C-alpha positions as CSV (number, residue, x, y, z in Angstrom):
1,M,-15.6,76.9,-9.9
2,S,-12.8,75.8,-12.2
3,G,-10.7,74.8,-9.2
4,A,-13.5,72.7,-7.7
5,T,-14.2,71.2,-11.0
6,A,-10.6,70.1,-11.3
7,T,-10.5,68.6,-7.8
8,R,-13.5,66.3,-8.3
9,P,-11.9,64.1,-11.0
10,A,-8.7,63.8,-9.0
11,T,-10.7,62.8,-5.9
12,K,-12.7,60.4,-8.0
13,R,-9.5,58.8,-9.3
14,R,-8.1,58.5,-5.8
15,A,-11.4,56.8,-4.7
16,E,-11.3,54.4,-7.6
17,R,-7.7,53.5,-6.8
18,S,-8.6,53.0,-3.2
19,G,-11.6,50.9,-4.1
20,G,-9.5,48.8,-6.5
21,A,-6.9,48.2,-3.8
22,R,-9.6,47.2,-1.3
23,G,-11.1,44.8,-3.9
24,W,-7.7,43.3,-4.5
25,L,-7.1,42.9,-0.8
26,R,-10.5,41.2,-0.4
27,R,-9.7,38.8,-3.2
28,L,-6.2,38.1,-1.7
29,S,-7.9,37.6,1.7
30,T,-10.3,35.1,0.2
31,V,-7.6,33.2,-1.5
32,L,-5.5,33.0,1.7
33,M,-8.6,31.9,3.7
34,V,-9.4,29.1,1.2
35,T,-5.7,28.0,1.1
36,G,-5.6,28.0,4.9
37,F,-8.8,26.0,5.1
38,L,-7.5,23.4,2.5
39,L,-4.2,23.1,4.5
40,L,-6.1,22.6,7.7
41,A,-8.4,20.0,6.0
42,D,-5.3,18.2,4.6
43,A,-3.7,18.1,8.0
44,G,-7.0,17.0,9.6
45,L,-7.5,14.2,7.1
46,T,-3.9,13.1,7.6
47,I,-4.2,12.9,11.3
48,V,-7.6,11.1,11.3
49,W,-7.0,8.9,8.3
50,Q,-4.2,9.4,5.8
51,E,-2.6,11.9,3.5
52,P,-5.3,12.6,0.9
53,V,-3.1,13.4,-2.2
54,S,-1.0,10.3,-2.0
55,A,-4.2,8.3,-1.1
56,A,-5.7,9.4,-4.5
57,I,-2.6,8.3,-6.3
58,A,-2.6,4.9,-4.5
59,W,-6.3,4.5,-5.2
60,F,-5.6,4.9,-9.0
61,D,-2.6,2.6,-8.8
62,Q,-4.6,-0.1,-7.0
63,G,-7.2,0.0,-9.8
64,E,-4.4,-0.7,-12.3
65,L,-3.0,-3.4,-10.1
66,E,-6.4,-5.1,-10.0
67,D,-6.3,-5.4,-13.7
68,Q,-2.7,-6.7,-13.6
69,L,-3.6,-9.3,-11.1
70,A,-6.6,-10.6,-13.1
71,Q,-4.4,-10.8,-16.2
72,L,-1.6,-12.6,-14.2
73,E,-4.1,-15.2,-13.0
74,L,-5.1,-15.9,-16.5
75,E,-1.5,-16.1,-17.7
76,L,-0.4,-18.4,-14.9
77,D,-3.2,-20.8,-15.7
78,D,-2.9,-20.7,-19.5
79,G,0.6,-19.6,-20.1
80,L,2.6,-22.5,-18.8
81,S,5.0,-24.0,-21.4
82,E,4.9,-27.7,-22.2
83,V,8.2,-28.1,-20.2
84,E,6.7,-26.4,-17.2
85,R,3.6,-28.5,-17.3
86,Q,5.7,-31.6,-17.5
87,A,7.7,-30.4,-14.5
88,L,4.5,-29.8,-12.5
89,D,3.2,-33.2,-13.5
90,G,6.3,-34.8,-12.0
91,L,5.8,-33.2,-8.6
92,E,3.8,-35.5,-6.3
93,T,2.4,-33.1,-3.7
94,D,0.4,-29.8,-3.7
95,E,3.2,-28.3,-1.5
96,L,5.9,-29.0,-4.2
97,R,3.7,-27.7,-7.0
98,I,2.9,-24.5,-5.1
99,A,6.6,-23.9,-4.3
100,Y,7.5,-24.4,-8.0
101,L,4.8,-21.9,-9.1
102,A,5.8,-19.4,-6.4
103,R,9.4,-19.4,-7.6
104,R,8.3,-19.1,-11.2
105,L,6.1,-16.1,-10.3
106,E,8.9,-14.4,-8.4
107,R,11.3,-14.8,-11.4
108,Q,8.8,-13.5,-13.9
109,T,7.5,-10.4,-12.2
110,D,9.3,-7.1,-11.6
111,A,9.3,-4.7,-8.7
112,G,6.0,-2.8,-8.4
113,E,4.0,-5.4,-10.4
114,A,0.9,-7.1,-8.9
115,V,1.5,-10.6,-7.5
116,G,-1.4,-11.3,-5.1
117,R,-3.8,-9.9,-2.5
118,I,-3.8,-9.5,1.3
119,D,-7.0,-9.5,3.3
120,L,-7.1,-8.3,6.9
121,P,-10.7,-8.9,7.8
122,S,-10.5,-7.8,11.5
123,I,-9.4,-4.3,10.4
124,E,-11.4,-4.3,7.2
125,E,-8.4,-3.9,4.8
126,D,-7.9,-5.6,1.5
127,F,-5.2,-4.6,-1.0
128,V,-3.4,-5.9,-4.0
129,V,0.2,-6.9,-3.1
130,V,3.2,-6.0,-5.3
131,H,6.6,-7.5,-5.9
132,G,9.2,-5.7,-3.9
133,S,9.4,-3.3,-1.0
134,D,11.4,-0.3,-2.3
135,T,10.0,3.2,-2.2
136,E,8.4,3.1,-5.7
137,A,6.8,-0.3,-5.1
138,L,5.3,0.7,-1.8
139,R,3.6,3.7,-3.3
140,K,1.3,1.3,-5.2
141,G,0.5,-1.0,-2.3
142,P,1.8,-3.5,0.3
143,G,5.0,-5.1,-1.0
144,L,6.7,-8.5,-0.6
145,Y,10.2,-8.1,0.7
146,D,12.9,-9.1,-1.7
147,A,14.9,-10.6,1.1
148,T,12.1,-13.1,2.0
149,R,10.1,-15.7,0.1
150,F,6.9,-15.7,-1.9
151,P,4.1,-17.5,0.0
152,G,4.4,-21.2,-0.8
153,V,8.2,-21.4,-0.6
154,P,9.1,-22.7,2.9
155,G,10.3,-20.0,5.3
156,T,9.3,-16.5,6.2
157,T,7.3,-14.2,3.9
158,A,7.4,-10.5,4.8
159,I,5.1,-7.7,3.5
160,A,5.7,-4.0,4.2
161,G,3.1,-1.2,3.9
162,H,2.6,2.4,4.6
163,R,0.5,3.7,7.5
164,T,-0.3,7.3,6.6
165,T,0.5,7.7,2.9
166,Y,-0.3,6.1,-0.4
167,G,-3.5,4.4,0.7
168,A,-2.2,3.7,4.2
169,P,-2.8,-0.1,3.8
170,F,-1.3,-0.8,7.2
171,H,-2.7,2.2,9.1
172,D,-4.4,0.0,11.7
173,I,-2.2,-3.1,11.9
174,D,-1.5,-2.1,15.5
175,A,-5.2,-3.2,16.1
176,L,-4.4,-6.8,15.0
177,E,-4.8,-9.2,17.9
178,E,-3.6,-12.7,18.7
179,G,-5.7,-15.2,16.7
180,D,-6.8,-12.7,14.0
181,T,-6.8,-14.1,10.5
182,V,-4.6,-12.7,7.7
183,T,-5.2,-14.2,4.2
184,V,-2.7,-13.9,1.3
185,T,-4.1,-15.0,-2.0
186,M,-1.7,-15.8,-4.8
187,P,-2.5,-17.0,-8.3
188,Y,-1.5,-20.5,-7.3
189,A,-2.8,-20.8,-3.7
190,E,-4.6,-19.2,-0.8
191,F,-2.6,-18.9,2.5
192,E,-4.3,-18.4,5.8
193,Y,-2.2,-17.2,8.7
194,S,-3.1,-16.6,12.4
195,V,-1.6,-13.6,14.2
196,E,0.7,-14.6,17.1
197,R,2.1,-11.3,18.4
198,T,3.1,-7.7,17.7
199,E,6.4,-6.1,18.5
200,I,7.9,-2.6,18.2
201,V,11.5,-2.7,17.0
202,E,14.2,-0.5,15.7
203,P,14.6,0.0,12.0
204,T,17.8,-2.0,12.1
205,A,16.2,-5.1,13.5
206,T,16.4,-7.2,10.4
207,E,16.3,-10.4,12.4
208,V,12.5,-10.1,12.5
209,I,12.4,-11.5,8.9
210,D,14.7,-14.4,9.5
211,D,13.5,-18.0,8.9
212,V,12.2,-19.9,11.9
213,S,11.1,-23.5,12.4
214,F,7.8,-23.0,10.7
215,D,6.3,-21.0,7.8
216,R,5.1,-17.6,8.8
217,L,4.1,-14.2,7.6
218,V,5.6,-10.9,8.9
219,L,3.9,-7.6,8.4
220,S,5.9,-4.4,9.0
221,A,5.3,-0.6,8.9
222,C,6.7,2.6,10.3
223,H,5.9,3.4,13.9
224,P,4.5,5.5,15.5
225,L,2.1,7.1,13.1
226,Y,3.6,10.0,11.2
227,S,7.1,8.9,12.2
228,A,9.8,6.4,10.9
229,A,11.6,6.2,14.2
230,Q,10.7,2.6,14.8
231,R,8.9,-0.3,13.1
232,I,5.7,-2.1,14.1
233,V,6.0,-5.8,13.3
234,V,3.1,-8.4,13.3
235,F,4.0,-12.1,13.3
236,A,1.5,-14.6,12.0
237,K,1.8,-18.4,11.7
238,L,0.7,-20.3,8.5
239,E,-2.3,-22.4,9.4
240,R,-3.8,-23.5,6.1
241,V,-2.9,-23.6,2.4
242,T,-5.5,-24.1,-0.4
243,P,-4.0,-24.8,-3.8
244,T,-5.6,-23.2,-6.9
245,G,-5.1,-23.0,-10.6
246,P,-2.1,-24.9,-12.0
247,A,-1.2,-26.2,-8.5
248,L,-4.2,-28.5,-8.7
249,L,-2.7,-30.4,-11.7
């Protein structure tokens, strides 16, 4: 009797340990299953649309840029010095006033700051554009190349954007077709461009942003999706400029 009595607690302890181990394994299995599901969901979203974590970051940044842009528009309209107003008054055409204000905006904004907006109605995209096209700037939204001009200064304007991360503003630019409209709105004017063609080029093909005989817009992004092996480049010709704000002086 005494031997049987001693055995039962030991058996019970072994059963408890075994049950505890099975419980721990079940919890571990659940964690691994949930983790695997989240990884698959992340991969699925990235393939179908864009990388979700960086998309959330970009969504937050775009909200801040909206506020920056609204403030910028107010400052450009009300913040001109007397000397600047006199300079504008001395310019006889809308084109000259727009170019003056474009150069002023370029000088007074830093990389990553809001400067305007791009609207791609045929692919239902609309984003605040930032100054600069370095890595940090493009995490916030499409960015104006430092090597090209702000819209309104004669020559080529180039804007780069991500296709699968950080809001993926240029995810579908491969769907842009000849004749599609691209509108870039700056605090001093609205610029309407018409798509001419699309090319796939090597990353070293810097000639795509050279000046040509007319004012144009160049959009660029990595190609194909999920790769930086090449670049997709969309060329659009300036068709119409509508001055706004101080350019109407």
